[in-house]
C-alpha positions, 0 to 999 in steps of 0.5 A: 859552384852554381852557374847562376852564382856570382862570387865577388873577389878573386873569382869575379869575372865580368866578361863571363858574367855578361856572356852567361846572361847573368846580372850586368856588372853595373847592376852589381855596383848599383845593388851594392849601393842600394843596401845603403839607400834606394835613392842613392842607388837611383841617383848613381844609376841616373848619373851613369846613364847620363854620362854614357847617354843610354837608357839602360845600364845593360847597354854599357859594355866593358869596352865602353867603360875602358874607353873613358879617359881623363880627357873625356872626364874633363870635357864632361865637366865643361859640358855640364857647366855649359848646360848650367848645372850647379856645382853641387850637381856636377860634383855629385855626378862626378862622384857617382862615376868615380865611385863606379870606377873605384869599385871596378878597380877593387877587382884588379886581380880577378879570375885568371889574373885579368884586370877589369880596368887599370885606372879611374879617370875621375879620381884625379879631377878633384882640383878640376871640380867647381867649388861649392859656395855656401850661400843663403838661399834666396827667397821671396817676400809675401808681396813678391809671391803675390806679384809673381803669381799674378804675373803669369798668363794662364790663357796658355797651357804652359802658363797655367801649368807654371802657375799650378806648379808655383802655387803648389810649391809656395803653399806646401814647401814640397821639394822638387823631387816630390813635385815632379813625381806626383801623378794624377791619381795622387790628387785625392780627397781625405775626409773634408780636405783636398790632399796630394800623396807625395813620396818624401826623402827616403821613400816615405809616403806622406799626405799634404794638404792642398789649398782649394785654389791650388786644387782648382788650378791643378784640375783646370790644368789636367782638363786643359791638357786633354787628360781625365782625372780617372782615365789618366790617373797614372799620368805624371801631373806636370808635363812638358808642353813643347817641341824640344822632345819633352812634349807630354813627358814628365818634367825633370828637376832642371826643367823646374828650375828653368820654369822658375827662372823664366817666370821670375824674370818675366815678373821683373823680380831680380832674384836668382831663384831655384826650386829650393827657393820656393820651399824656403819661401813657403817655410819663411812665410809660415814662420812670419805668420806665427806658426809654431816650430812643431807645425813648421817641422810637420809642414816642411817634413823636417826629420829634426827640429834643429833644421826647423829651428835654423829657419826660425832663427834666421827669421827672428834675427831679422824681426828682432834685430838690435840694429832697429833700435838705432835711430840716427836718420 
């Protein structure tokens, strides 16, 4: 057998793989997930890196894997709750880790009869996991959107950035991953239109039209953050501007939620909003203004019209409510 060849199954011997400088065992796991979806593999990798608090999976040793027990797993759940992560995010992180350990358990009888790990510390946590509550995503009315944007003080760099983010989100219905991954070079002119290149779910590239006032806010933000449209084209568009270690670094999804929560509270709007709330708001406003189902589908980048129709049905239920015919007060 070629020394560079890794054979899974009875001849899968992780220790020797590492010693020979071949592909790290977690890389094999991630590669197995990549066959299903590139985004899924990246999500698994991030969740694993976060748990072990490292920057590269190659820093995680087999001994690190074996040291994790049920108490570590339960403590991690409590930590995630304290950090304000949603139930869905916590469940996803635990699922990623459980999947890794479950994958390693498959090779319990590997080369020379040596087991890789003896148990999965995350598999027995089903009852410990927070329950995902299905609820309607809160969204803003048009008046609330105007109030929100007008409340932001753009004299500060952070205020200008926040207004640029929210203006972009509320006029394009972009998802949080699409927003945080925008680079300066993605802001372009396409014919007579200002556009932004985005990477949609599944890695598909798309162009999204920018309103002129949104483009102006973005350009002003770039200049005020001491960057140039051309010299700094590879820089992520929206950066952190603080002393908490995120200064001049790419924003993460949780940062976006914190920004929206902060701005909403400062505007005196008593709603619990997240990034998806801005997407929901943008889609709902477009429907209220009379856009067709097909235009809404393109605007929201829905794969199926059935998803778009759920939004339309929700709005129609409010606009054409039978209860409005009852006049007793």
